[in-house]
C-alpha positions in Angstrom: 82.4 125.3 116.6 82.0 121.7 117.2 80.2 121.0 114.1 83.0 122.5 112.0 85.9 120.0 113.6 83.7 117.2 112.9 83.2 117.9 109.2 86.8 118.4 109.2 88.1 115.1 110.9 85.6 113.6 108.6 87.0 115.4 105.5 90.5 114.6 106.7 90.0 111.0 107.4 88.3 110.0 104.3 90.8 112.2 101.9 93.2 110.3 103.8 91.9 106.7 102.7 91.6 107.5 99.1 87.9 107.5 99.3 85.5 106.3 102.7 86.0 103.1 101.6 86.4 99.5 104.2 86.9 96.5 103.1 83.7 94.6 103.1 83.9 91.0 103.4 81.1 88.3 103.7 80.8 84.0 103.3 78.0 81.7 102.3 77.8 78.0 103.8 76.0 75.4 102.9 73.8 74.1 105.0 74.3 71.7 107.9 78.4 71.4 106.4 80.4 69.1 108.6 83.2 70.5 108.1 85.5 68.2 109.6 84.8 65.6 107.2 87.6 67.6 104.9 91.1 67.3 105.8 92.6 68.4 102.3 92.4 70.4 99.1 94.1 70.8 96.0 93.7 74.3 93.3 90.9 73.4 91.2 91.3 74.3 87.3 92.4 77.8 86.5 89.5 80.0 86.2 87.9 80.5 82.7 87.2 84.1 83.1 89.6 86.9 83.0 89.2 89.5 85.2 89.1 92.1 81.8 91.9 93.8 83.8 95.4 93.7 82.2 96.4 94.5 86.0 95.7 91.3 87.7 95.2 89.1 84.2 98.0 86.8 84.1 100.4 88.7 86.4 101.8 86.2 88.4 102.9 88.3 91.7 99.3 88.6 91.9 98.1 85.2 91.4 101.2 83.9 93.8 100.0 85.7 96.6 96.4 84.8 96.5 97.4 81.0 96.3 100.3 81.9 99.0 97.8 83.4 101.5 95.1 80.8 100.9 97.6 78.0 101.4 98.8 79.7 104.4 94.8 80.2 106.1 94.5 76.2 105.5 97.7 75.0 107.1 96.4 77.3 110.2 93.3 74.8 110.0 95.0 71.6 109.5 93.7 71.7 106.3 96.6 70.1 103.8 97.2 70.4 100.1 97.9 67.3 98.5 98.9 67.3 94.7 98.5 63.3 94.0 95.7 61.6 94.2 91.9 63.3 94.8 91.8 66.0 97.7 88.4 66.4 99.9 87.7 70.0 98.4 89.2 72.4 95.3 89.8 75.8 95.3 89.1 78.1 92.9 89.3 82.1 92.6 87.5 84.8 90.6 88.9 88.2 90.8 87.8 91.6 89.2 88.0 95.3 89.6 85.7 97.8 89.1 84.3 101.5 89.0 81.9 102.4 92.1 80.8 105.3 93.2 80.9 106.4 97.3 77.9 108.7 98.2 79.0 111.0 100.8 76.5 112.8 102.5 79.1 114.9 105.4 77.8 118.1 104.2 74.2 117.4 105.8 74.9 115.6 108.8 77.3 118.3 110.3 76.3 121.6 108.5 73.3 123.2 108.7 72.3 122.2 105.0 69.2 122.8 104.2 66.9 122.3 100.5 67.6 121.1 97.3 71.3 122.2 97.3 72.3 119.7 100.0 73.5 116.9 97.8 76.4 114.9 99.3 79.3 114.8 97.1 80.5 111.5 95.4 83.8 110.0 94.7 84.3 107.7 92.1 86.9 104.5 92.9 88.3 101.4 91.3 87.3 98.6 93.6 89.1 95.2 93.9 86.8 92.0 94.2 88.5 88.6 95.5 85.6 85.2 95.3 87.1 82.3 96.8 85.3 78.9 96.4 85.5 75.7 97.7 83.7 73.0 96.1 83.8 69.4 97.4 85.9 67.4 95.2 83.8 64.1 95.1 80.3 66.4 94.4 81.4 68.7 92.6 79.0 71.0 94.9 79.7 74.6 95.9 80.3 74.1 99.8 82.0 77.7 101.2 82.4 80.8 99.2 84.0 83.8 100.8 84.6 87.3 99.1 86.1 90.7 99.9 86.2 93.6 98.2 87.8 97.1 98.8 89.5 100.3 96.7 92.8 99.2 94.8 93.7 102.6 94.8 97.4 103.1 95.6 97.6 99.4 95.4 97.8 98.7 92.0 101.3 98.6 90.2 102.8 98.9 94.1 104.0 95.3 94.8 104.4 95.2 99.2 100.7 97.3 99.2 99.0 94.6 96.6 100.8 91.8 98.7 99.4 93.6 102.5 95.6 93.7 100.8 95.2 90.3 99.5 97.3 88.7 103.1 94.6 91.4 104.4 91.4 90.0 102.5 92.5 86.5 102.1 92.5 86.7 106.3 89.3 88.8 106.5 87.6 85.7 104.1 88.6 82.9 106.5 87.4 84.9 109.5 84.5 83.3 108.1 85.4 79.9 107.0 83.7 77.1 109.8 85.5 76.3 112.3 86.6 72.2 112.4 
């Protein structure tokens, strides 16, 4: 009976979220970086590579919310935007939507399933990836990169959900930004 309840709970959790994915966040920082030398930023040239998805390409809502979320994170860290002169760093972002596959092995873990007939099941879903690059404006070298990937199911076409997911993704990415 306990196993049946565990399986039911696991299936309900994965069904409620659309799929069993969670936001995947990571970052890379240049070795020996002294972040205190950077006090100003501006947006670098737009990414020359489109996402390949018309739901994001040239979507002013998406672009405005990404930029707004990044600007709030910089302001909270005391790094000011400048639009004249040379900033200390330039910010670029890249976004994409890809089809991903999640393989669930709940049956094998919680049921007495044995042998070749005990394969897990798969879920195909769309995942959005947002990458933020911070480039030293004087040397044109990448000093920090942060990224987040999560399912976009139920987000595309719903501006309020997209805004919340962007805010959450940018916040989680900046949790990995070096402290001043």
